[in-house]
C-alpha positions in Angstrom: -59.7 266.1 82.4 -61.7 264.0 80.1 -63.7 264.4 76.8 -67.5 264.4 77.3 -70.4 264.6 74.9 -72.9 267.4 75.0 -76.2 267.5 73.3 -77.8 270.2 71.2 -81.4 270.0 70.1 -82.0 270.6 66.4 -85.5 271.6 65.4 -87.3 270.7 62.1 -86.5 274.1 60.7 -82.7 273.4 61.0 -82.7 269.6 60.3 -84.0 268.0 57.2 -85.9 265.2 58.9 -87.7 262.8 56.5 -91.1 261.4 57.5 -91.2 257.7 58.0 -94.1 255.2 58.0 -96.3 255.3 61.2 -94.0 257.7 63.1 -92.1 260.9 62.7 -89.3 262.4 64.8 -89.7 266.2 64.8 -86.1 266.8 66.1 -82.6 265.4 66.1 -79.7 265.6 68.4 -76.2 266.8 67.6 -73.3 265.7 69.8 -70.2 267.7 70.4 -67.3 267.1 72.7 -65.6 269.3 75.2 -62.9 268.8 77.8 -64.2 268.8 81.4 -62.8 267.7 84.7 -63.8 264.4 86.4 -63.8 265.8 89.9 -67.0 265.5 92.0 -69.5 268.1 91.1 -68.0 268.7 87.6 -69.9 268.7 84.4 -68.7 265.2 83.5 -69.8 263.8 86.9 -73.2 265.5 86.7 -73.6 264.3 83.1 -72.8 260.7 84.0 -75.0 260.7 87.0 -77.9 262.1 85.0 -77.3 259.6 82.2 -77.3 256.7 84.6 -80.5 257.9 86.3 -82.3 258.2 82.9 -81.2 254.7 81.9 -82.2 253.2 85.3 -85.6 254.9 85.3 -86.8 253.2 82.2 -88.3 249.7 82.0 -87.5 249.7 78.3 -84.4 248.3 76.8 -82.2 251.2 75.9 -78.8 251.0 74.2 -76.4 253.5 72.8 -74.4 252.0 70.0 -71.7 253.1 67.6 -72.6 253.2 63.9 -71.2 249.7 63.5 -73.5 248.4 66.3 -71.1 248.1 69.2 -72.7 248.9 72.6 -71.4 252.0 74.3 -74.0 252.2 77.1 -77.0 250.2 78.1 -79.9 250.3 80.6 -80.1 247.8 83.4 -83.3 246.4 81.8 -81.4 246.0 78.5 -78.5 244.2 80.1 -81.0 242.0 82.0 -82.7 241.1 78.7 -79.4 239.9 77.4 -78.7 238.0 80.6 -75.6 239.9 81.6 -74.4 243.1 83.4 -74.1 246.5 81.7 -70.3 246.5 81.9 -70.1 243.2 80.1 -72.2 244.5 77.2 -69.9 247.4 76.4 -68.0 246.8 73.2 -70.2 243.9 72.1 -73.0 243.9 69.5 -76.6 243.2 70.7 -76.9 241.1 67.5 -74.7 238.4 69.2 -77.7 237.6 71.5 -80.2 237.1 68.7 -81.1 234.3 66.2 -79.4 234.9 62.8 -82.6 236.0 61.0 -83.6 238.5 63.6 -80.0 239.8 63.8 -79.9 240.3 60.1 -83.2 242.2 60.0 -82.0 244.5 62.8 -78.6 245.0 61.1 -80.5 246.2 58.0 -82.5 248.7 60.1 -79.3 250.0 61.7 -77.7 250.4 58.3 -80.7 252.4 57.1 -80.5 254.8 60.1 -76.7 255.4 59.6 -77.1 255.9 55.8 -80.2 258.1 55.9 -79.5 259.9 59.2 -83.2 259.3 59.9 -85.0 257.4 62.7 -86.6 254.0 62.1 -89.4 252.3 64.0 -90.4 248.7 63.6 -91.9 245.7 65.4 -90.4 242.3 65.5 -90.7 239.1 67.5 -88.1 237.1 69.4 -88.9 233.8 71.0 -92.6 234.5 71.3 -92.1 238.1 72.6 -93.0 241.1 70.5 -90.9 244.3 70.6 -91.6 247.9 69.4 -88.2 249.2 68.4 -87.0 252.8 67.7 -83.6 253.5 66.3 -82.7 257.2 66.6 -79.6 258.6 65.0 -77.4 261.0 67.1 -75.4 263.2 64.9 -71.9 264.5 65.5 -70.6 268.0 64.8 -70.2 267.2 61.1 -73.8 266.0 60.8 -72.8 262.4 60.5 -74.2 259.6 62.7 -71.9 259.3 65.7 -74.1 257.0 67.7 -77.5 255.4 67.5 -79.9 255.3 70.4 -82.0 252.1 70.4 -85.2 251.9 72.4 -87.0 248.6 72.6 -90.3 248.0 74.4 -91.8 244.6 75.1 -95.4 245.0 73.6 -96.3 241.3 73.9 -99.2 241.9 76.3 -100.6 244.7 74.1 -100.4 242.4 71.0 -102.1 239.6 72.9 -104.9 242.0 74.1 -105.4 243.3 70.5 -105.6 239.8 69.2 -108.1 238.8 71.9 -110.2 241.8 71.1 -110.2 241.0 67.4 -111.2 237.4 68.1 -114.0 238.5 70.4 -115.2 240.9 67.7 -115.2 238.2 65.1 -117.1 235.8 67.4 -119.7 238.5 68.1 -120.1 239.2 64.4 -120.6 235.5 63.7 -123.3 235.3 66.4 -125.1 238.3 65.1 
């Protein structure tokens, strides 16, 4: 047997979520653990297969980290972005792969999520690429942050399209 996490949805009426700028999470997750068997067809095997499928299906960079920022699980696209395999990421910090100034900014965001138990969303830039980042706390049975889910989407093309539209609008206004 093995310990496995289970998830329970907490609605706004049972969780004191605080609104944040530009974005609001109307729910939170609570994680609890239970002993289950690792045999094929067991709850653990099913849970692991479903988790792997969810991570593989997303083109976004997805990480599950401990409150101190150590990677517990990662999507293939997340590992690819760091230039390594998923298994080699586990136990490491994603901040190891970033310039110091970006790593410090992301460390501050993680600290806010852990201290406030509230999600954070922010954009930042790394080596000419823009990313929309969401840090979602995952609470344990005591209501403390047990893990943080990190979702990061490359929005460089969107930012470039927005900039081009703004420049076109400015040129058109100048002509008229």
